C-alpha positions as CSV (number, residue, x, y, z in Angstrom):
1,M,109.2,-21.7,133.0
2,N,111.1,-18.5,132.6
3,F,110.0,-14.8,132.5
4,M,109.9,-14.7,128.7
5,Q,107.4,-17.5,128.8
6,A,105.4,-15.7,131.5
7,K,104.6,-12.9,129.1
8,M,103.5,-10.3,131.7
9,F,104.2,-6.6,131.3
10,S,105.8,-4.3,133.8
11,P,106.0,-0.5,133.2
12,I,109.4,-0.5,135.1
13,D,112.5,-2.4,134.3
14,L,115.6,-1.8,136.3
15,H,118.3,-4.0,134.8
16,M,119.5,-3.5,131.2
17,H,122.8,-3.5,129.4
18,S,124.1,-1.5,126.3
19,L,127.2,-1.6,124.1
20,A,129.0,0.1,127.0
21,S,129.3,-3.4,128.5
22,D,128.1,-6.7,127.0
23,G,124.8,-5.5,125.4
24,T,124.4,-5.3,121.7
25,M,122.6,-2.0,121.4
26,T,123.9,1.6,121.8
27,P,122.5,3.4,124.8
28,H,120.6,5.7,122.4
29,D,118.9,2.7,120.6
30,L,118.3,0.9,123.8
31,V,116.3,3.8,125.2
32,Q,114.4,4.1,122.0
33,R,113.4,0.4,122.3
34,V,112.4,0.9,125.9
35,H,110.1,3.7,124.9
36,D,108.6,1.7,122.0
37,S,108.0,-1.2,124.4
38,G,105.9,1.0,126.7
39,V,108.2,0.9,129.7
40,Q,108.0,4.2,131.6
41,V,111.0,3.8,134.0
42,M,114.2,2.1,133.2
43,A,117.7,1.7,134.6
44,L,120.8,1.3,132.6
45,T,123.0,-1.0,134.6
46,D,126.1,-1.8,132.5
47,H,128.8,-4.0,133.9
48,D,131.4,-2.2,136.0
49,N,131.1,1.2,134.2
50,T,128.8,4.1,133.7
51,A,130.0,5.2,130.3
52,G,126.6,4.8,128.6
53,L,124.6,6.9,131.1
54,A,125.1,10.3,129.5
55,E,124.0,9.1,126.0
56,A,121.1,7.3,127.5
57,G,120.1,10.3,129.6
58,E,119.9,12.5,126.5
59,K,117.7,10.2,124.6
60,A,115.5,9.4,127.7
61,A,114.8,13.2,128.2
62,E,113.9,13.5,124.5
63,L,111.4,10.6,124.7
64,G,110.0,11.2,128.2
65,V,111.4,8.0,129.6
66,Q,112.5,8.2,133.3
67,L,116.1,6.9,133.4
68,I,117.5,5.7,136.7
69,P,121.3,5.9,136.6
70,G,122.7,2.5,137.5
71,V,125.6,0.1,137.3
72,E,126.1,-3.7,137.8
73,V,129.2,-4.4,139.9
74,S,131.1,-7.7,139.7
75,S,131.9,-8.9,143.2
76,E,132.4,-11.9,145.3
77,W,131.0,-13.2,148.6
78,E,133.1,-15.9,150.2
79,T,133.9,-18.1,147.1
80,Q,130.7,-17.2,145.3
81,G,130.7,-14.7,142.4
82,I,127.8,-12.3,142.6
83,H,126.6,-9.2,140.8
84,I,125.3,-6.2,142.6
85,V,123.1,-3.6,140.9
86,G,123.5,-0.1,142.0
87,L,120.4,2.1,141.4
88,F,120.1,5.9,141.7
89,V,123.9,6.3,141.8
90,D,125.7,9.5,141.1
91,P,127.9,8.6,138.2
92,E,130.3,11.4,139.0
93,N,131.1,10.1,142.5
94,A,134.8,9.6,142.9
95,V,134.6,6.6,145.3
96,L,132.4,4.8,142.7
97,Q,134.5,5.7,139.7
98,E,137.9,4.9,141.4
99,G,136.5,1.5,142.4
100,L,135.0,0.8,138.9
101,A,138.4,1.7,137.4
102,K,140.1,-1.1,139.4
103,I,137.6,-3.6,138.0
104,M,138.1,-2.4,134.5
105,A,141.9,-2.6,134.8
106,F,141.4,-6.3,135.8
107,R,139.1,-6.9,132.9
108,D,141.7,-5.4,130.5
109,W,144.3,-7.8,131.9
110,R,141.9,-10.7,131.7
111,A,141.1,-10.0,128.0
112,T,144.8,-10.1,127.1
113,E,145.3,-13.3,129.1
114,I,142.3,-15.0,127.5
115,S,143.7,-14.0,124.0
116,R,147.1,-15.4,125.0
117,L,145.6,-18.7,126.1
118,L,143.5,-18.9,122.9
119,E,146.7,-18.4,120.9
120,V,148.3,-21.3,122.7
121,A,145.2,-23.3,121.8
122,G,145.7,-22.4,118.1
123,V,143.3,-19.5,117.8
124,S,144.9,-16.2,116.7
125,G,143.6,-12.6,116.8
126,A,141.1,-13.2,119.5
127,E,141.7,-9.9,121.6
128,A,141.4,-7.6,118.6
129,G,138.3,-9.6,117.4
130,A,136.7,-9.5,120.8
131,R,137.4,-5.7,121.2
132,A,135.8,-5.1,117.8
133,M,132.8,-7.1,118.9
134,A,132.5,-5.1,122.1
135,G,132.6,-1.6,120.6
136,S,133.7,-0.2,123.9
137,R,136.5,-0.6,126.4
138,M,134.7,-3.3,128.4
139,V,135.6,-6.7,127.0
140,G,134.2,-9.8,128.7
141,R,134.1,-13.6,127.9
142,S,130.8,-13.1,126.0
143,H,132.6,-10.9,123.5
144,F,135.2,-13.6,123.0
145,G,132.4,-16.1,122.6
146,R,130.7,-14.0,120.0
147,W,133.9,-13.5,118.1
148,L,134.8,-17.2,118.1
149,V,131.4,-17.8,116.5
150,R,131.8,-15.1,113.9
151,A,135.3,-16.2,113.1
152,G,134.1,-19.7,112.4
153,H,135.9,-21.4,115.3
154,C,132.6,-22.5,117.0
155,A,129.1,-23.0,116.0
156,D,127.5,-21.1,118.8
157,A,128.2,-19.4,122.1
158,S,127.5,-22.6,124.0
159,E,130.3,-24.4,122.0
160,A,132.6,-21.4,122.6
161,F,132.3,-21.7,126.4
162,G,132.3,-25.5,126.4
163,K,135.4,-25.7,124.2
164,Y,137.5,-22.7,125.1
165,L,136.1,-20.2,127.7
166,G,134.3,-22.1,130.4
167,R,135.8,-23.4,133.7
168,G,138.4,-26.1,133.0
169,C,138.7,-25.1,129.3
170,P,142.0,-24.0,127.6
171,A,141.3,-20.2,127.7
172,Y,139.5,-20.1,131.1
173,V,140.9,-17.3,133.3
174,P,139.5,-17.2,136.9
175,S,137.7,-14.0,138.0
176,D,139.3,-11.9,140.7
177,W,136.4,-9.7,141.7
178,I,136.3,-7.4,144.7
179,P,134.5,-8.3,148.0
180,M,130.8,-7.8,148.2
181,T,131.3,-5.4,151.1
182,E,133.5,-3.1,149.0
183,A,131.0,-3.1,146.1
184,V,128.2,-2.1,148.4
185,H,130.3,0.6,149.9
186,W,131.0,2.1,146.5
187,I,127.3,2.2,145.6
188,N,126.3,3.7,148.9
189,S,129.0,6.2,148.6
190,A,127.5,7.3,145.4
191,G,124.1,7.8,147.0
192,G,122.7,4.6,145.4
193,S,120.7,1.6,146.5
194,A,122.6,-1.7,146.4
195,I,120.4,-4.6,145.0
196,L,121.5,-8.2,144.8
197,A,121.1,-9.1,141.1
198,H,119.3,-12.3,140.0
199,P,119.9,-14.3,143.3
200,G,118.2,-17.4,141.7
201,R,121.2,-17.8,139.4
202,Y,123.7,-18.5,142.1
203,K,122.9,-22.2,142.7
204,L,122.9,-21.8,146.4
205,S,121.0,-23.9,148.9
206,A,118.1,-22.2,150.7
207,S,120.1,-21.8,153.8
208,R,123.2,-20.4,151.9
209,L,121.0,-17.9,150.1
210,R,119.6,-16.7,153.3
211,T,123.1,-16.3,154.7
212,L,124.1,-14.4,151.7
213,L,121.2,-12.0,151.9
214,T,121.8,-11.5,155.6
215,S,125.4,-10.7,155.0
216,F,124.4,-8.4,152.1
217,R,121.9,-6.5,154.4
218,E,124.6,-6.2,157.1
219,A,127.0,-4.7,154.5
220,G,124.5,-2.0,153.6
221,G,122.6,-3.7,150.8
222,V,118.9,-2.8,150.7
223,G,117.2,-5.2,148.2
224,L,117.2,-8.0,145.8
225,E,115.9,-8.7,142.3
226,V,112.7,-10.8,143.2
227,C,111.7,-10.8,139.5
228,S,114.5,-11.2,136.9
229,G,114.6,-12.2,133.3
230,S,117.6,-14.3,134.0
231,Q,116.2,-16.5,136.8
232,A,113.4,-19.0,136.9
233,A,109.8,-17.6,137.3
234,G,109.4,-20.2,140.1
235,D,112.0,-18.3,142.2
236,R,109.6,-15.4,142.6
237,E,107.6,-16.6,145.6
238,H,110.7,-17.9,147.6
239,L,112.6,-14.6,146.9
240,G,109.6,-12.5,147.8
241,R,109.3,-14.4,151.1
242,L,113.0,-13.8,151.9
243,A,112.6,-10.1,151.1
244,R,109.7,-9.8,153.5
245,E,111.3,-11.8,156.2
246,L,114.7,-10.0,156.0
247,G,113.3,-6.5,155.5
248,L,114.7,-6.1,152.0
249,L,113.2,-4.1,149.1
250,G,112.2,-5.8,145.9
251,S,113.4,-4.9,142.4
252,V,112.5,-6.2,138.9
253,G,114.7,-6.3,135.8
254,S,114.8,-8.1,132.5
255,D,118.6,-8.2,132.4
256,F,118.1,-7.3,128.7
257,H,121.3,-7.5,126.6
258,G,119.9,-7.4,123.1
259,P,117.0,-8.6,121.0
260,D,118.9,-11.8,120.1
261,I,120.4,-12.6,123.5
262,G,118.5,-14.8,125.9
263,H,116.6,-13.6,129.1
264,A,113.3,-11.7,129.0
265,A,112.3,-9.0,126.6
266,I,112.1,-5.4,128.0
267,G,109.3,-5.1,130.5
268,Q,108.3,-8.8,130.3
269,L,108.4,-9.3,134.0
270,L,106.1,-10.7,136.7
271,P,105.0,-8.3,139.4
272,L,106.4,-8.3,142.8
273,P,104.6,-10.6,145.3
274,D,102.2,-9.0,147.7
275,G,103.9,-7.4,150.7
276,V,107.3,-6.8,149.1
277,E,108.1,-3.1,149.1
278,P,109.4,-1.9,145.7
279,V,112.7,-0.2,145.6
280,W,111.2,2.5,143.3
281,A,108.4,3.3,145.8
282,R,111.0,4.0,148.5
283,A,112.5,6.4,146.0
284,G,109.2,8.2,145.4
285,I,108.7,7.0,141.8
286,Q,105.0,6.6,140.9
287,L,103.9,4.4,138.0
288,H,100.8,5.2,135.8
């Protein structure tokens, strides 16, 4: 059972993406959709950049939606790729922006390398096509996947990853993300709160997940997504128990990328388990 099936409503949703990364809606249209859904407080957390926050902020102010400035940083713990959501960040902070610029430079290189490998595999024009799909500077594998489908090379995204883009496939390029400790440092330097995104997705044993969360807390991380649209609903109780035991705050987020892309709809989230302190309460945000 996933959160989309759970069909519960939350007035706060702290994990969303726009066209500034791998979402399919402009920041303006995303905020409008948030407002129409009834969500009162949202965070825009695009991957590795904050380019959509200004546009989102203007629309949020117009509609009376409270926007929390955020970002989702691609990083690595030991050999495990993880994502860290930064909430309440100052998007003008130099440490954060210099760090994100390093990741974006790697993403640019990786896009060119994926395109080169697709060319070797007999698929031409991939980088231009993926960049056109992206509509912004940030190009990821999802954009290549969408382009492969649109260009008729694959029937759907699953085939695109299974045939070309996934691990062991002809155009797979390993990620080279920054250490978790560095990502947390950038977020904290920008006055933000570092939250481990969708921990249920990492396919870690219970003991390894506890070790990750302990290391995350020691690095300066303050919370985890207990309720996420991109992890199983059944993870909620276990993650809530870990949050309480380790003294971590709880967050909720749909991981919304667009109306036609998986995960939960905006605001369709289970509530935090009893006894888990919400990250927004620590920040003084009151829900009505």
